[in-house]
Rosetta silent file (secondary structure, phi, psi, omega in degrees, C-alpha in Angstrom):
SEQUENCE: MKRFLPWIILAVAAACIAANWLPSKMAKDNFDFSRFGEIPVLVGGRIKPLDTVARNRRRQAPQRDAMAD
SCORE:     score description
SCORE:     0.000 S_00000001
   1 L     0.000  -27.879 -177.217  195.730   42.311   37.389 S_00000001
   2 L   -70.393  -24.708 -177.586  194.679   42.447   41.089 S_00000001
   3 L   -78.104  -32.021  179.186  198.394   42.039   41.992 S_00000001
   4 L   -94.128   -6.112 -177.281  199.499   45.023   39.941 S_00000001
   5 H   -63.580  -45.980 -179.600  196.691   47.401   40.661 S_00000001
   6 H   -61.369  -34.214 -177.930  198.097   48.851   43.872 S_00000001
   7 H   -72.529  -37.074  175.414  201.477   49.332   42.124 S_00000001
   8 H   -61.543  -45.964  179.009  199.718   51.092   39.184 S_00000001
   9 H   -66.517  -35.434  176.241  197.836   53.448   41.552 S_00000001
  10 H   -67.541  -38.817  179.604  201.055   54.170   43.439 S_00000001
  11 H   -64.904  -41.468  179.836  202.862   55.024   40.232 S_00000001
  12 H   -67.945  -40.806  173.184  200.090   57.407   39.098 S_00000001
  13 H   -62.634  -41.053  175.814  200.095   59.162   42.526 S_00000001
  14 H   -62.381  -37.635  179.531  203.861   59.449   42.458 S_00000001
  15 H   -70.920  -37.890  176.991  203.734   60.973   38.992 S_00000001
  16 H   -66.666  -44.747 -178.278  201.117   63.549   40.063 S_00000001
  17 H   -63.907  -41.849  174.964  203.078   64.526   43.071 S_00000001
  18 H   -61.041  -43.457 -179.765  206.361   64.769   41.068 S_00000001
  19 H   -60.614  -35.825 -179.798  204.624   66.926   38.450 S_00000001
  20 H   -76.614  -18.903  179.783  203.599   69.394   41.140 S_00000001
  21 H   -83.455  -21.637 -178.705  207.135   69.670   42.510 S_00000001
  22 L   -71.948  142.996  175.539  208.547   70.871   39.185 S_00000001
  23 L   -67.316  141.491  178.485  208.663   74.624   38.720 S_00000001
  24 L   -73.020  140.281  175.359  206.053   75.984   36.317 S_00000001
  25 L   -81.615  129.788 -179.905  207.347   77.494   33.018 S_00000001
  26 L  -112.028  151.598  174.032  206.459   81.099   32.584 S_00000001
  27 L   -70.930  158.074  176.423  206.352   83.221   29.514 S_00000001
  28 L   -62.485  -26.597  179.478  208.813   86.086   29.387 S_00000001
  29 L   -91.059   -4.478  179.087  206.149   88.664   29.748 S_00000001
  30 L   -79.863  149.114 -178.503  204.409   87.173   32.799 S_00000001
  31 L   -92.383  133.083  177.690  205.116   88.705   36.245 S_00000001
  32 L   -85.792   94.360 -177.754  206.555   86.307   38.948 S_00000001
  33 H   -68.387  -32.535  177.310  204.476   87.115   42.006 S_00000001
  34 H   -61.713  -42.461  173.052  206.276   84.580   44.184 S_00000001
  35 H   -65.259  -38.015 -177.685  209.570   86.370   43.621 S_00000001
  36 H   -61.700  -36.937 -178.175  207.924   89.762   44.088 S_00000001
  37 L   -71.065  -15.807  179.861  206.929   88.727   47.687 S_00000001
  38 L   -84.762   -3.569 -178.162  210.643   88.068   48.522 S_00000001
  39 L   -60.248  123.406 -179.607  211.630   91.687   48.043 S_00000001
  40 E   -70.279  142.889  179.868  213.303   92.781   51.351 S_00000001
  41 E  -138.204  142.145 -178.566  211.634   95.677   53.192 S_00000001
  42 E   -97.308  120.291 -178.350  212.895   97.426   56.321 S_00000001
  43 E  -134.925  118.569 -177.764  210.175   97.662   58.994 S_00000001
  44 L    65.732   24.718 -179.865  210.866   98.622   62.541 S_00000001
  45 L    92.410   -2.200 -178.582  214.633   98.246   62.204 S_00000001
  46 E  -120.863  146.535  177.225  214.288   94.733   60.831 S_00000001
  47 E   -95.638  125.293  179.662  214.421   93.433   57.206 S_00000001
  48 E  -132.179  152.144  175.996  211.457   91.313   56.313 S_00000001
  49 E   -68.459  152.258 -177.191  210.124   89.937   53.046 S_00000001
  50 H   -57.355  -42.233 -179.444  207.359   92.063   51.419 S_00000001
  51 H   -58.663  -43.865 -179.392  204.916   89.195   51.639 S_00000001
  52 H   -66.540  -41.931  176.989  205.316   88.923   55.384 S_00000001
  53 H   -59.999  -47.669  179.967  204.892   92.721   55.860 S_00000001
  54 H   -64.352  -43.548  176.970  201.718   92.756   53.759 S_00000001
  55 H   -60.404  -46.091  177.605  200.172   89.785   55.593 S_00000001
  56 H   -62.695  -40.085 -178.197  200.835   91.330   58.994 S_00000001
  57 H   -64.604  -45.329  178.455  199.425   94.719   57.960 S_00000001
  58 H   -55.957  -43.231  178.193  196.351   92.954   56.672 S_00000001
  59 H   -62.556  -29.586 -174.844  195.867   91.137   59.981 S_00000001
  60 H   -90.599   -7.872  175.758  196.097   94.423   61.889 S_00000001
  61 L   -67.120  140.230 -177.479  193.519   96.133   59.766 S_00000001
  62 L   -70.461  136.131 -177.537  190.165   96.559   61.385 S_00000001
  63 L  -101.484  124.747 -177.378  187.696   94.009   60.144 S_00000001
  64 L  -118.649  152.574 -176.942  184.169   95.124   59.523 S_00000001
  65 L   -86.228  -25.525  179.787  181.147   93.243   58.546 S_00000001
  66 L  -141.331  151.139  174.742  179.715   95.959   56.278 S_00000001
  67 L   -72.310  135.616  175.447  180.996   99.024   54.500 S_00000001
  68 L   -73.680  139.160  177.147  180.056  102.413   55.864 S_00000001
  69 L   -88.586    0.000    0.000  178.045  104.684   53.638 S_00000001
């Protein structure tokens, strides 16, 4: 048994990794957010994915510790 234990652990780890590589199956009514982020947007004369534009805008927003009343 001691001889096969590392191989068993390796097989289980490989199966877990392989399962995460497979694309998840979505129902027809679910919204695909990953594809939504790939929508091309024209910003400053360059075409960028919507996800990149949103992340950069969020980084440029002023960050405050508390909300003003």
